[in-house]
C-alpha positions in Angstrom: 208.0 49.4 298.3 209.2 46.7 295.9 206.9 48.0 293.2 208.2 51.5 293.7 211.8 50.4 293.7 211.3 48.4 290.5 209.7 51.4 288.9 212.6 53.6 289.9 215.1 51.2 288.5 213.3 51.1 285.2 213.3 54.9 285.1 217.0 55.0 285.8 217.6 52.4 283.0 215.6 54.5 280.6 217.6 57.6 281.5 220.7 55.6 280.7 219.2 54.6 277.4 218.3 58.1 276.5 221.7 59.5 277.2 223.6 56.7 275.4 221.3 56.9 272.3 221.9 60.6 272.0 225.7 60.0 272.1 225.7 57.1 269.7 223.5 58.6 267.0 225.3 62.0 267.2 222.4 64.0 268.5 223.1 67.2 270.3 222.9 66.5 274.0 222.2 70.2 274.8 218.7 69.7 273.5 218.2 67.0 276.2 219.8 68.7 279.2 216.9 67.8 281.6 217.5 64.1 280.8 221.2 64.4 281.6 220.4 66.4 284.8 217.9 63.8 285.8 220.4 61.0 285.3 223.1 62.8 287.2 220.9 63.7 290.1 219.2 60.3 290.5 220.3 57.5 292.8 222.1 55.9 289.8 225.5 57.6 290.2 227.4 57.9 286.9 230.9 56.5 287.8 232.7 56.7 284.5 232.5 56.8 280.7 235.1 55.4 278.4 235.5 56.2 274.7 237.9 53.9 272.8 238.9 54.6 269.2 241.0 52.5 266.7 242.1 53.2 263.2 244.6 51.9 260.6 247.0 54.6 259.6 248.6 52.7 256.8 251.6 50.5 255.8 254.8 52.4 256.2 258.0 52.7 258.2 258.0 55.4 260.9 260.9 56.5 263.0 260.5 56.6 266.7 261.0 60.4 266.8 258.2 60.7 264.1 255.8 58.6 266.2 256.6 60.7 269.3 255.8 63.9 267.3 252.6 62.3 266.1 251.5 61.4 269.6 252.2 64.9 270.9 250.2 66.5 268.0 247.3 64.1 268.6 247.4 65.0 272.3 247.3 68.7 271.5 244.2 68.1 269.4 242.6 66.7 272.6 243.7 69.7 274.6 246.7 68.0 276.3 249.8 70.2 276.2 251.8 69.1 279.3 252.0 66.7 282.2 252.0 63.6 279.9 254.4 60.7 279.8 255.7 58.9 276.7 256.9 55.3 277.0 257.7 52.6 274.5 257.9 48.8 274.4 258.3 46.0 271.8 257.9 42.3 271.3 257.9 39.7 268.6 256.7 41.5 265.5 255.4 44.6 267.1 256.4 47.9 268.6 254.3 50.4 270.5 254.8 53.9 271.7 252.3 55.3 274.3 251.4 58.8 275.6 249.5 58.8 278.8 248.0 61.7 280.8 246.3 61.0 284.1 244.2 63.8 285.6 241.6 64.5 288.3 238.7 64.2 285.9 239.9 61.6 283.6 242.8 59.7 282.0 243.9 59.6 278.3 246.0 57.0 276.6 247.2 57.4 273.0 249.2 54.6 271.2 250.8 54.0 267.9 251.2 50.3 267.4 253.5 49.1 264.6 252.9 45.5 263.5 255.3 43.6 261.2 253.1 41.6 258.8 252.6 40.9 255.1 250.5 42.5 252.4 248.3 40.6 249.9 251.3 39.9 247.8 253.2 38.2 250.6 255.6 41.1 250.9 256.8 42.3 254.4 255.2 45.5 255.5 254.9 47.5 258.8 251.3 48.3 259.6 250.7 51.4 261.7 247.6 51.6 264.0 246.5 54.4 266.2 244.6 53.7 269.4 243.1 56.1 271.8 241.4 55.5 275.1 239.7 58.3 277.1 238.3 57.5 280.5 236.1 60.3 281.9 234.9 60.5 285.5 231.4 61.7 286.4 230.7 63.7 283.2 228.3 62.4 280.6 228.5 65.5 278.4 232.3 65.4 278.2 232.2 61.8 277.2 230.0 62.7 274.3 232.4 65.5 273.3 235.3 63.1 273.4 233.6 60.7 271.1 232.9 63.5 268.6 236.4 64.9 268.8 238.0 61.5 268.3 235.9 60.7 265.3 236.8 64.1 263.7 240.5 63.6 264.4 240.6 60.2 262.9 238.6 61.2 259.8 240.9 64.2 259.2 243.9 61.8 259.3 242.3 59.7 256.6 241.3 56.8 258.9 238.0 55.2 259.4 237.5 55.2 263.2 236.2 52.2 265.0 234.6 53.5 268.2 233.6 51.7 271.4 231.7 53.6 274.0 231.1 52.4 277.6 229.2 53.7 280.6 229.2 52.6 284.2 226.8 53.7 286.9 226.1 52.5 290.4 223.3 52.3 292.9 223.3 51.2 296.5 222.0 47.7 297.3 221.4 44.7 295.2 219.3 44.7 292.0 217.6 41.3 292.1 217.2 39.0 289.1 213.6 39.9 288.4 214.6 43.6 288.3 217.6 42.9 286.1 215.3 41.1 283.7 212.8 43.9 283.7 215.5 46.5 283.0 217.0 44.4 280.3 213.6 43.8 278.6 212.9 47.6 278.7 216.3 48.6 277.3 216.3 46.0 274.5 212.8 46.8 273.6 213.5 50.5 273.3 216.6 49.7 271.2 214.7 47.2 269.0 217.4 44.8 270.0 217.3 41.0 270.2 219.2 39.2 272.9 221.7 36.8 271.5 223.4 35.4 274.6 223.3 35.6 278.4 225.6 34.6 281.2 224.5 35.0 284.8 224.7 33.9 288.4 223.5 35.4 291.7 225.8 38.5 291.6 226.5 38.8 287.9 224.6 39.1 284.7 225.8 40.0 281.2 223.6 40.2 278.2 224.7 40.4 274.5 222.3 41.7 271.9 222.0 43.1 268.4 220.1 46.0 267.0 220.0 47.4 263.4 220.1 50.9 264.9 223.9 50.9 265.1 226.2 50.3 262.2 229.1 48.8 264.1 229.0 45.3 265.4 231.3 42.3 266.2 230.7 38.6 265.7 230.8 36.4 268.8 230.1 32.7 268.7 228.8 33.1 265.2 226.3 35.8 266.2 226.4 39.6 265.6 226.3 41.8 268.7 226.5 45.5 269.2 224.8 46.0 272.6 226.3 44.7 275.8 224.6 45.2 279.2 225.9 43.9 282.5 225.0 44.0 286.2 227.6 43.3 288.9 226.9 43.3 292.6 229.8 43.9 295.0 228.9 42.6 298.5 231.7 44.4 300.3 230.4 47.7 299.0 226.7 46.7 299.0 226.7 48.3 295.5 225.3 47.3 292.2 227.1 48.5 289.1 225.4 48.7 285.7 227.6 48.6 282.6 226.3 49.4 279.1 228.4 49.6 276.0 228.2 49.6 272.2 229.3 47.4 270.6 230.7 45.5 273.6 232.2 46.0 277.0 235.9 46.1 276.6 236.6 47.1 280.3 237.2 44.7 283.1 234.3 44.4 285.6 
């Protein structure tokens, strides 16, 4: 039984890998529908996917009304026309205005963050940044569509989008250390990625790695990383959650 269970977990991990690779390298998921269907119908239940995008809009002053209009127009490009809420806040050297829309199948947050800073000449400027966070429940295909849509929107606005994509799935019971190691080895090998750091205990493992397959990366503790895999076991639920993100997991887990 242990051998069969281990083989099943490796298969689930590879299904995850296949789906995420398709999304990240902009391949058409419709050519791989059996893979998505297999993932969705397996014991590894997809819980959510999150696409986060960041871009620098430029150095300029923008009135509050202008920023509200920009948020509403951005929301329309994402198919959001009503049921949203706009709030604003500020602190020392920054202002932010936020549009949120919470729904049955996902939540969307769009922000314009204005930072008071200096340019290379030491002159005071206001730097405008646009952030978008789309959380999708139980729909791998729509997560992919959101990534493509956000990249298109940011590019059309003259921004270079910085994208973070994250998936979380769950399976009943605990995935033991040896199985976590086997899944990690298979995933990293398929990605041609090298592990750079690991933190773990009995109920928690997180792995940071780097692969030349993806352009984006961050530097952590002096090392480049662009793949982040984590396993968390919740005893009260008797459920193991698997988290996988590029370039890193920005969600709490």
